[in-house]
C-alpha positions as YAML, in Angstrom:
chain: A
units: angstrom
residues:
- id: 1
  name: MET
  ca: [159.23, 22.00, 97.30]
- id: 2
  name: SER
  ca: [156.99, 19.62, 99.04]
- id: 3
  name: ASP
  ca: [157.26, 16.05, 98.55]
- id: 4
  name: VAL
  ca: [155.20, 14.62, 95.80]
- id: 5
  name: THR
  ca: [152.26, 12.81, 96.18]
- id: 6
  name: ARG
  ca: [149.19, 10.98, 94.07]
- id: 7
  name: GLU
  ca: [147.27, 13.95, 95.71]
- id: 8
  name: SER
  ca: [149.13, 16.44, 94.96]
- id: 9
  name: GLN
  ca: [149.85, 15.91, 91.84]
- id: 10
  name: LYS
  ca: [145.78, 15.65, 90.81]
- id: 11
  name: ALA
  ca: [145.77, 19.40, 91.89]
- id: 12
  name: HIS
  ca: [148.23, 20.44, 89.87]
- id: 13
  name: ILE
  ca: [146.73, 18.86, 86.71]
- id: 14
  name: GLU
  ca: [143.83, 20.89, 87.74]
- id: 15
  name: LYS
  ca: [145.61, 24.19, 87.98]
- id: 16
  name: ILE
  ca: [146.82, 22.88, 84.83]
- id: 17
  name: LYS
  ca: [143.63, 22.79, 83.21]
- id: 18
  name: ALA
  ca: [142.36, 25.87, 85.08]
- id: 19
  name: SER
  ca: [145.56, 27.92, 83.69]
- id: 20
  name: ILE
  ca: [144.43, 26.56, 80.32]
- id: 21
  name: GLU
  ca: [141.07, 27.21, 80.06]
- id: 22
  name: LYS
  ca: [141.72, 30.76, 81.43]
- id: 23
  name: ILE
  ca: [144.03, 31.57, 78.52]
- id: 24
  name: THR
  ca: [141.98, 30.05, 76.28]
- id: 25
  name: GLU
  ca: [139.27, 31.85, 77.65]
- id: 26
  name: TYR
  ca: [141.55, 35.29, 77.11]
- id: 27
  name: ARG
  ca: [142.40, 34.41, 73.01]
- id: 28
  name: ASN
  ca: [139.25, 33.36, 72.70]
- id: 29
  name: SER
  ca: [137.30, 36.59, 73.53]
- id: 30
  name: ASN
  ca: [137.98, 40.03, 72.18]
- id: 31
  name: ILE
  ca: [139.43, 41.74, 74.79]
- id: 32
  name: GLY
  ca: [142.66, 39.80, 74.02]
- id: 33
  name: LYS
  ca: [142.96, 42.65, 71.66]
- id: 34
  name: PHE
  ca: [142.73, 45.30, 73.86]
- id: 35
  name: GLU
  ca: [144.00, 44.26, 76.89]
- id: 36
  name: SER
  ca: [146.67, 42.33, 78.03]
- id: 37
  name: ILE
  ca: [146.32, 38.97, 80.63]
- id: 38
  name: TYR
  ca: [146.73, 38.69, 83.86]
- id: 39
  name: LEU
  ca: [148.41, 36.03, 85.53]
- id: 40
  name: SER
  ca: [149.17, 35.37, 89.35]
- id: 41
  name: ASP
  ca: [152.09, 34.22, 90.66]
- id: 42
  name: ASP
  ca: [150.03, 31.50, 91.57]
- id: 43
  name: ASP
  ca: [149.31, 30.93, 87.35]
- id: 44
  name: LEU
  ca: [152.91, 31.45, 86.92]
- id: 45
  name: ASP
  ca: [154.21, 29.03, 89.11]
- id: 46
  name: VAL
  ca: [151.85, 26.48, 87.71]
- id: 47
  name: ILE
  ca: [152.77, 27.06, 84.17]
- id: 48
  name: GLU
  ca: [156.15, 27.30, 85.04]
- id: 49
  name: ARG
  ca: [156.03, 23.83, 86.45]
- id: 50
  name: ALA
  ca: [153.98, 22.58, 83.84]
- id: 51
  name: LEU
  ca: [156.98, 23.47, 81.35]
- id: 52
  name: ALA
  ca: [159.52, 22.07, 83.55]
- id: 53
  name: CYS
  ca: [158.02, 18.79, 83.62]
- id: 54
  name: HIS
  ca: [157.22, 18.93, 79.80]
- id: 55
  name: MET
  ca: [160.86, 19.38, 79.06]
- id: 56
  name: CYS
  ca: [162.14, 16.68, 81.25]
- id: 57
  name: VAL
  ca: [159.96, 13.84, 79.33]
- id: 58
  name: ILE
  ca: [160.96, 15.51, 76.19]
- id: 59
  name: ALA
  ca: [164.75, 14.86, 77.86]
- id: 60
  name: LEU
  ca: [164.02, 11.57, 78.92]
- id: 61
  name: ASP
  ca: [162.30, 10.74, 75.41]
- id: 62
  name: MET
  ca: [165.79, 11.88, 74.06]
- id: 63
  name: GLY
  ca: [167.70, 9.86, 76.20]
- id: 64
  name: LYS
  ca: [165.89, 7.02, 75.48]
- id: 65
  name: ASN
  ca: [165.92, 7.39, 71.49]
- id: 66
  name: GLU
  ca: [169.90, 7.93, 72.07]
- id: 67
  name: GLU
  ca: [170.32, 4.52, 73.77]
- id: 68
  name: SER
  ca: [168.33, 3.22, 70.82]
- id: 69
  name: ALA
  ca: [170.41, 4.35, 68.22]
- id: 70
  name: LYS
  ca: [173.25, 3.36, 70.64]
- id: 71
  name: GLU
  ca: [171.92, -0.22, 70.55]
- id: 72
  name: LYS
  ca: [171.76, -0.51, 66.50]
...
């Protein structure tokens, strides 16, 4: 994986937005009743990376809550 920069983070956010729009458009259309959505390798990479980031944020928050509980 390449170094994380401000520019790469901005680009990742734009890719996440595009994936959300693609999924939302699919869910809101009638085509979803008849066909499956196609996700490219890039789409799957973006989703995988976003979920990994989300998992890290949750883990950090849980750790912070445990530390706060120990201090009380």
